[in-house]
Each structure stands twice: as C-alpha cells, then as structure tokens.
C-alpha positions as YAML, in Angstrom:
chain: A
units: angstrom
residues:
- id: 1
  name: MET
  ca: [-5.48, 219.21, 172.26]
- id: 2
  name: VAL
  ca: [-2.86, 220.81, 174.49]
- id: 3
  name: PHE
  ca: [-0.25, 223.37, 173.45]
- id: 4
  name: VAL
  ca: [2.86, 223.76, 175.62]
- id: 5
  name: PHE
  ca: [5.05, 226.85, 175.34]
- id: 6
  name: GLY
  ca: [8.05, 228.51, 176.95]
- id: 7
  name: ILE
  ca: [10.02, 225.38, 177.78]
- id: 8
  name: LYS
  ca: [13.50, 226.29, 179.03]
- id: 9
  name: PRO
  ca: [15.84, 223.33, 179.82]
- id: 10
  name: GLN
  ca: [17.96, 223.76, 182.94]
- id: 11
  name: PRO
  ca: [21.53, 222.57, 183.58]
- id: 12
  name: GLY
  ca: [21.62, 218.90, 184.51]
- id: 13
  name: GLY
  ca: [19.28, 217.81, 181.72]
- id: 14
  name: GLY
  ca: [16.47, 215.34, 182.00]
- id: 15
  name: GLU
  ca: [12.99, 215.47, 180.51]
- id: 16
  name: SER
  ca: [11.38, 216.83, 183.67]
- id: 17
  name: ASN
  ca: [14.03, 219.46, 184.42]
- id: 18
  name: PHE
  ca: [12.35, 222.57, 182.98]
- id: 19
  name: ALA
  ca: [11.95, 226.09, 184.32]
- id: 20
  name: GLY
  ca: [8.79, 227.85, 183.28]
- id: 21
  name: TYR
  ca: [6.15, 226.44, 181.03]
- id: 22
  name: GLY
  ca: [2.53, 226.97, 180.24]
- id: 23
  name: THR
  ca: [-0.33, 225.22, 178.51]
- id: 24
  name: PHE
  ca: [-3.36, 226.12, 176.46]
- id: 25
  name: HIS
  ca: [-6.19, 223.64, 176.63]
- id: 26
  name: HIS
  ca: [-9.95, 223.29, 176.44]
- id: 27
  name: PRO
  ca: [-11.56, 224.37, 179.74]
- id: 28
  name: LYS
  ca: [-13.31, 221.01, 180.15]
- id: 29
  name: MET
  ca: [-10.09, 219.04, 179.72]
- id: 30
  name: VAL
  ca: [-8.95, 217.25, 182.87]
- id: 31
  name: HIS
  ca: [-5.48, 218.56, 183.67]
- id: 32
  name: GLY
  ca: [-3.03, 218.92, 186.52]
- id: 33
  name: SER
  ca: [0.62, 218.90, 187.48]
- id: 34
  name: TYR
  ca: [3.01, 216.95, 189.64]
- id: 35
  name: GLU
  ca: [3.94, 218.09, 193.14]
- id: 36
  name: ASN
  ca: [6.29, 221.02, 193.53]
- id: 37
  name: ARG
  ca: [9.57, 219.52, 194.74]
- id: 38
  name: SER
  ca: [11.50, 222.78, 194.76]
- id: 39
  name: ASP
  ca: [11.98, 225.12, 197.70]
- id: 40
  name: ARG
  ca: [10.31, 227.92, 195.72]
- id: 41
  name: PRO
  ca: [6.55, 228.48, 195.50]
- id: 42
  name: ARG
  ca: [4.77, 227.60, 192.28]
- id: 43
  name: ARG
  ca: [3.19, 230.59, 190.64]
- id: 44
  name: ALA
  ca: [0.29, 230.44, 188.22]
- id: 45
  name: PHE
  ca: [-2.21, 232.58, 186.41]
- id: 46
  name: VAL
  ca: [-5.27, 231.84, 184.33]
- id: 47
  name: ILE
  ca: [-6.57, 233.63, 181.27]
- id: 48
  name: ASN
  ca: [-10.07, 232.78, 180.10]
- id: 49
  name: VAL
  ca: [-10.71, 233.78, 176.50]
- id: 50
  name: PHE
  ca: [-14.09, 233.97, 174.78]
- id: 51
  name: ALA
  ca: [-15.51, 235.41, 171.57]
- id: 52
  name: ASP
  ca: [-16.24, 239.12, 171.17]
- id: 53
  name: GLY
  ca: [-19.94, 239.66, 171.73]
- id: 54
  name: THR
  ca: [-20.24, 237.05, 174.51]
- id: 55
  name: ARG
  ca: [-22.97, 238.09, 176.95]
- id: 56
  name: SER
  ca: [-23.27, 237.48, 180.67]
- id: 57
  name: ASP
  ca: [-25.58, 234.68, 181.73]
- id: 58
  name: THR
  ca: [-25.89, 235.74, 185.37]
- id: 59
  name: ASP
  ca: [-26.44, 238.72, 187.63]
- id: 60
  name: ALA
  ca: [-24.12, 237.16, 190.23]
- id: 61
  name: GLU
  ca: [-20.49, 238.09, 190.86]
- id: 62
  name: ILE
  ca: [-18.38, 235.77, 188.70]
- id: 63
  name: LEU
  ca: [-14.95, 236.78, 190.03]
- id: 64
  name: SER
  ca: [-14.14, 238.32, 193.40]
- id: 65
  name: GLY
  ca: [-13.39, 242.02, 193.02]
- id: 66
  name: VAL
  ca: [-14.70, 242.23, 189.45]
- id: 67
  name: PRO
  ca: [-17.79, 244.39, 188.87]
- id: 68
  name: VAL
  ca: [-20.94, 242.44, 188.03]
- id: 69
  name: ILE
  ca: [-21.96, 242.35, 184.37]
- id: 70
  name: LYS
  ca: [-25.75, 242.12, 184.34]
- id: 71
  name: LYS
  ca: [-27.36, 239.14, 182.61]
- id: 72
  name: GLY
  ca: [-27.68, 239.75, 178.89]
- id: 73
  name: LYS
  ca: [-25.05, 242.52, 178.81]
- id: 74
  name: LYS
  ca: [-21.90, 242.18, 176.69]
- id: 75
  name: MET
  ca: [-18.78, 241.02, 178.56]
- id: 76
  name: GLU
  ca: [-16.45, 243.99, 178.09]
- id: 77
  name: GLY
  ca: [-14.48, 246.62, 179.96]
- id: 78
  name: ARG
  ca: [-11.34, 246.66, 182.05]
- id: 79
  name: PHE
  ca: [-11.64, 243.05, 183.21]
- id: 80
  name: PHE
  ca: [-12.81, 241.65, 179.86]
- id: 81
  name: PRO
  ca: [-10.68, 243.44, 177.23]
- id: 82
  name: LEU
  ca: [-10.83, 242.75, 173.52]
- id: 83
  name: LEU
  ca: [-7.59, 240.89, 172.77]
- id: 84
  name: TYR
  ca: [-7.76, 241.04, 168.99]
- id: 85
  name: ALA
  ca: [-9.81, 243.12, 166.61]
- id: 86
  name: PRO
  ca: [-9.60, 241.86, 163.03]
- id: 87
  name: PRO
  ca: [-8.98, 244.56, 160.42]
- id: 88
  name: SER
  ca: [-12.03, 245.99, 158.70]
- id: 89
  name: LEU
  ca: [-12.62, 244.79, 155.17]
...
C-alpha cells in the first residue's frame, strides 16, 4: 500500500504536472520515480520509523555520522527520537 501526500497541481494542468509530493510505503516495496526533466535538482529525504523499544542488532555504524548504538541497546536519542507517546491510561 502506498500513500501519496502534498500534491500541488501547477499551471498548465496534466496528470504529471505536480510540484512537491511524497509517499509512505513499506520498506521492502519496489519503488522509484521518473527522470527529472526540470532544470532544478530533485531533493529528497528519508524517514525510517520503527516501534518504541526496538533494539539495535549490530555494533556497526548504521548511518554515517550517527553514533553507534551497541547491539541489544534500545534505539533512542537525538537521531532516533520518539515520534509519538500514547497517553497513559
């Protein structure tokens, strides 16, 4: 399942004439995009989301410039913030 958001039609119309969009999809889903035909660079960013309590499965660096989280330790801190904390019951 793919969710598309932020579609903003541009003057001139046409199905493929959009400025700015994004997708949410399963990380194992094959995905891609068409070539960039504009004179401007394509910008992108990636957000990986996982459940609170997820623990590291490696002692290796997983992202350049991000401190190593030792195997078995909870993924947390500046580079792995908690995005949502459900209210206490």
